[in-house]
C-alpha positions in Angstrom: -0.3 0.0 0.0 1.4 3.4 -0.9 0.3 6.9 0.2 -0.8 9.5 -2.1 -1.1 13.1 -1.9 -3.0 14.7 -4.6 -3.4 18.7 -5.0 -6.0 20.4 -7.3 -5.7 24.2 -7.7 -9.1 26.5 -8.0 -8.8 27.1 -11.6 -9.3 23.3 -12.3 -12.6 23.0 -9.9 -14.3 26.1 -10.2 -15.8 27.6 -13.2 -15.5 31.0 -14.6 -17.8 33.1 -12.2 -15.7 31.1 -9.2 -18.4 28.9 -8.0 -17.3 24.9 -7.7 -17.8 23.2 -11.2 -19.3 19.7 -9.1 -18.5 18.0 -12.6 -14.5 18.8 -12.0 -14.9 17.7 -7.9 -16.6 14.4 -9.2 -14.0 13.5 -11.5 -11.8 13.9 -9.3 -13.5 11.8 -6.3 -13.7 9.3 -8.8 -10.0 8.8 -9.5 -9.4 9.0 -5.6 -12.3 5.9 -5.1 -10.3 4.3 -7.7 -6.7 4.5 -6.4 -8.1 3.8 -3.1 -9.8 0.6 -4.7 -6.3 0.1 -5.8 -5.1 -0.4 -2.1 -3.8 3.3 -1.9 -4.3 5.8 0.8 -5.3 9.1 -0.6 -5.0 12.6 0.8 -6.6 15.4 -1.3 -5.1 19.0 -0.7 -7.6 21.3 -2.3 -7.9 24.9 -3.1 -11.3 26.8 -3.9 -12.7 28.4 -0.5 -12.3 32.0 -1.6 -13.3 31.4 -5.1 -16.1 29.4 -3.9 -16.9 32.2 -1.5 -16.9 35.3 -3.7 -19.7 35.0 -5.9 -22.0 33.9 -2.7 -21.1 37.6 -1.2 -22.1 38.7 -4.7 -17.9 39.7 -5.3 -15.7 39.4 -8.2 -11.8 38.7 -7.5 -10.7 41.6 -9.5 -12.6 43.9 -7.6 -11.3 42.8 -4.2 -7.9 44.0 -3.0 -7.9 43.5 0.7 -6.9 40.6 2.6 -9.7 41.0 4.9 -12.4 40.5 2.4 -10.5 37.5 1.0 -10.4 35.7 4.2 -14.1 36.5 5.0 -14.8 34.9 1.4 -12.7 32.0 2.3 -14.7 31.6 5.3 -17.9 31.6 3.5 -16.7 29.4 0.6 -14.8 26.6 2.7 -18.2 25.2 3.6 -19.3 25.3 0.4 -16.3 23.3 -1.1 -16.5 20.6 1.5 -20.2 20.0 0.7 -19.3 19.2 -3.1 -16.4 17.1 -1.5 -18.6 15.2 1.3 -21.5 14.5 -1.6 -18.9 13.5 -4.1 -16.9 11.0 -1.5 -20.6 9.6 -0.2 -21.7 8.2 -3.5 -18.5 5.9 -3.4 -19.4 5.3 0.2 -16.3 6.9 1.5 -15.7 9.7 4.3 -14.1 12.7 3.9 -12.3 14.5 6.6 -11.7 18.5 6.8 -8.2 19.6 7.7 -7.2 23.3 7.7 -3.5 23.8 8.3 -1.7 26.7 8.7 2.4 27.5 8.4 3.0 27.6 12.0 1.9 24.0 12.0 4.8 23.2 10.4 7.1 25.8 12.4 6.1 24.6 15.8 7.4 20.9 16.4 4.3 19.8 18.8 2.1 21.4 16.2 3.9 19.6 13.7 3.4 16.2 15.5 -0.2 16.8 16.0 -1.1 17.5 12.4 0.8 14.3 11.2 -1.0 12.2 14.2 -4.5 13.6 13.0 -3.7 12.6 9.3 -2.2 9.5 10.2 -5.1 8.4 12.2 -7.9 9.6 9.6 -5.9 7.5 7.1 -6.2 4.4 9.2 -10.0 4.9 10.0 -10.6 4.9 6.1 -11.2 8.6 6.0 -10.1 10.8 3.0 -8.4 13.8 4.5 -9.3 17.0 2.3 -6.7 19.7 3.1 -6.6 23.0 2.4 -4.9 26.1 4.0 -6.4 27.9 7.0 -7.0 31.0 4.7 -9.8 32.4 6.9 -7.3 33.5 10.1 -3.9 33.1 8.5 -1.4 35.8 9.4 -0.7 37.9 6.1 2.8 38.1 7.0 3.0 34.2 7.6 0.9 32.0 5.0 1.9 29.4 2.4 0.5 31.9 -0.2 -0.5 28.6 -2.4 -1.6 25.3 -1.8 1.4 23.9 -4.1 3.8 24.1 -1.5 1.5 23.0 1.2 1.0 19.8 -1.0 4.8 19.4 -0.6 5.2 20.1 3.0 2.0 17.7 3.8 3.5 14.8 1.8 6.2 14.8 3.7 4.2 14.9 7.0 2.4 11.6 5.9 5.7 10.1 4.4 3.8 9.8 1.1 5.1 7.7 -2.1 3.9 10.0 -4.5 2.9 13.7 -4.8 0.5 14.3 -7.8 0.2 18.4 -8.6 -2.9 18.7 -11.0 -3.3 21.7 -12.8 -4.8 23.1 -16.5 -1.4 22.2 -18.0 0.0 18.6 -19.4 3.1 19.2 -17.3 6.2 21.0 -17.7 7.2 22.0 -21.2 10.5 23.2 -22.8 8.7 26.8 -23.5 5.0 28.4 -22.9 2.9 26.4 -25.1 0.7 29.1 -25.3 3.0 31.2 -27.3 5.5 28.8 -28.3 4.0 26.1 -30.6 7.2 24.2 -30.9 7.4 23.6 -27.0 7.4 20.0 -26.0 6.3 18.5 -22.9 9.3 17.5 -20.5 8.5 13.9 -19.4 11.0 13.5 -16.7 13.2 15.6 -14.9 16.3 14.1 -12.7 17.1 17.6 -11.1 15.3 21.1 -10.8 17.9 23.4 -11.9 17.9 27.1 -12.6 17.4 26.7 -16.3 13.9 24.8 -15.6 13.2 27.4 -13.4 13.3 30.0 -15.8 10.7 28.1 -18.0 8.2 28.5 -15.5 5.9 31.5 -15.6 3.6 33.4 -12.9 0.0 32.7 -12.0 -1.8 31.0 -14.6 -5.2 32.4 -13.9 -6.9 34.7 -12.1 -8.6 32.4 -9.7 -5.7 30.4 -8.9 -2.6 31.7 -6.7 -0.2 29.2 -8.1 1.4 28.9 -11.6 4.2 26.4 -12.7 6.7 28.3 -11.2 5.2 27.2 -7.4 4.6 23.5 -9.0 8.0 23.5 -9.6 9.2 24.7 -6.1 6.5 21.9 -4.7 8.1 19.3 -6.8 11.6 20.3 -5.4 10.3 20.0 -1.7 9.1 16.7 -2.8 12.0 15.5 -4.4 14.1 16.7 -1.4 11.4 14.9 0.9 12.3 11.5 -0.9 8.8 11.7 -2.8 8.2 11.1 -6.3 6.4 14.3 -7.8 4.0 14.7 -11.0 2.9 17.7 -12.5 -0.2 16.7 -14.8 -3.8 17.7 -16.4 -6.4 17.7 -14.0 -9.1 17.0 -17.1 -6.7 14.0 -18.4 -8.8 10.7 -18.3 -7.6 8.3 -15.2 -4.9 11.1 -14.6 -4.5 10.0 -10.5 -4.2 6.4 -11.3 -1.4 6.6 -14.3 0.2 9.1 -12.2 0.4 6.6 -9.0 1.4 3.9 -11.4 4.2 5.8 -13.5 2.2 5.4 -16.5 4.2 7.1 -19.4 3.4 10.3 -20.8 1.1 11.0 -17.8 2.8 14.3 -17.0 6.2 15.5 -15.7 7.7 13.2 -13.2 10.4 14.4 -10.9 12.2 11.8 -9.5 13.5 11.9 -5.7 16.8 12.4 -4.5 18.2 9.5 -3.3 19.4 11.1 0.4 15.9 12.2 1.6 16.0 15.6 3.9 15.1 15.0 7.5 12.1 16.8 8.5 14.0 19.6 10.5 15.8 20.5 7.7 13.4 20.2 5.4 11.1 22.8 7.6 14.3 25.3 7.6 14.7 25.0 3.9 10.8 25.5 2.5 8.6 26.2 5.4 10.1 29.2 7.1 10.8 32.4 5.5 14.4 33.9 5.6 14.5 37.1 7.2 17.8 38.3 5.9 21.1 37.4 4.3 24.4 36.7 5.2 27.2 37.3 2.9 30.4 34.7 3.3 33.6 34.9 1.9 35.0 31.8 -0.6 36.8 30.1 2.3 33.8 29.9 4.3 31.4 28.9 1.4 33.8 25.9 0.6 34.0 25.0 4.0 30.5 24.9 4.4 29.6 23.0 1.1 32.4 20.2 1.0 33.2 20.1 5.1 29.7 19.9 6.8 31.1 22.3 9.2 29.3 25.6 11.1 29.6 29.2 9.9 31.9 31.0 12.0 31.6 34.6 12.4 35.2 34.8 10.8 33.9 34.0 7.3 31.5 36.4 7.4 31.7 39.6 5.0 28.1 41.3 4.9 24.9 41.3 6.7 21.6 42.2 5.1 18.1 42.6 6.6 16.9 42.8 10.3 16.8 39.3 12.0 16.9 37.9 15.5 18.3 35.0 16.6 16.7 31.7 15.7 15.5 33.4 12.4 16.3 31.6 9.3 18.5 33.6 7.1 19.8 32.7 3.4 23.7 32.6 3.2 25.4 33.8 -0.1 28.6 33.7 -1.3 30.6 36.9 -2.4 29.0 36.7 -6.2 25.7 37.2 -4.3 24.4 33.4 -5.4 22.5 31.9 -2.2 24.0 28.4 -1.5 22.3 27.7 2.0 19.7 28.6 4.4 19.6 28.1 8.1 18.8 29.6 11.7 21.2 31.9 12.9 21.9 32.4 16.5 22.7 36.0 16.8 20.7 39.1 15.7 21.4 41.1 12.4 22.9 44.1 14.7 25.2 41.7 16.8 26.5 40.0 14.1 27.4 43.0 11.7 30.1 43.8 14.7 31.1 40.5 15.0 31.8 39.9 11.0 35.3 38.6 10.3 36.5 38.3 13.8 38.2 34.8 14.8 36.5 32.9 17.7 39.7 33.9 20.0 38.6 37.6 19.6 34.8 37.1 20.4 33.7 38.8 23.4 32.7 36.1 26.3 29.2 34.9 25.9 29.1 35.2 22.2 28.1 32.0 20.6 30.9 30.8 18.4 28.7 29.8 15.3 26.4 32.1 13.5 24.7 29.1 12.1 25.4 25.5 13.7 25.9 22.8 11.1 22.5 21.1 12.5 20.7 24.2 11.7 22.3 24.6 8.0 20.5 23.1 5.0 22.6 23.6 1.5 20.6 24.3 -1.4 23.2 24.2 -4.4 26.9 23.5 -5.2 
């Protein structure tokens, strides 16, 4: 038995007027039921609450610019969205369970463990968890922003085997197929690099918040989690079962990395935002990349941003290219005064490590 996380975006399950497209949800649920019948456990990550709530309030997305109104729309739309899912799953004799998750559920270890325990218990009970971001009360400064990254983190949370990201496109293409008729589907990706990321564009539709760039980011998180990821078209017949089975041509498949990133380091790399950047010299950069050491004040050249101890910061070389991310042990003001100083010259009581190797994740080589 494998565990599958499938994510569907707003544009794939809502009509042009923003109302929930019951036929699209029914198709997805049909495929989830087929995957369940084949012996797989399935978690659904769905968008659509805001899109579903706006028309109920007589509002149009293009006319709403404030976060509070969007959050109110989410509160109204979430129940409407779940009603459609409940009815669709009931037609297959399945029970759905709503789970609303916020970024803090991944940042606080106790919350992380609670979320994992709840999801695993629902799966053990035969329930299909239906997950969405808790948009109605989310802090605008601390939010996922799109459900692609949420889906990838949930895949890690439940130790999934496959993450399927359903969208309006058939997968990742060599160029934008809407403007370049020579664009071809990329069927397999071994490593997500800067060239591939450059192919991705912005938000795909007015009703969605993601786009191919966010799906590539999610696929990268999944890959680093040891999870195979697939980006495929939501409208393709049998797409979920085929993606899980590894059928050729189903979409773009991202192979998992051989080394699975531990939960704590995955959280540092992808779940918490960076509050600043620390520029290091070439010697420090080489040592961090090649020798699994901690960053010391002596290797620091510049400090950018406003951060306090235990905040996440990006580490960049003299060329400005970010190569790592970690939790800093001193605040920005203090670090600026310590930059370039040897350990023996540090004031008493000052941490010897700027970023300890246990709190450091290498993002590039």
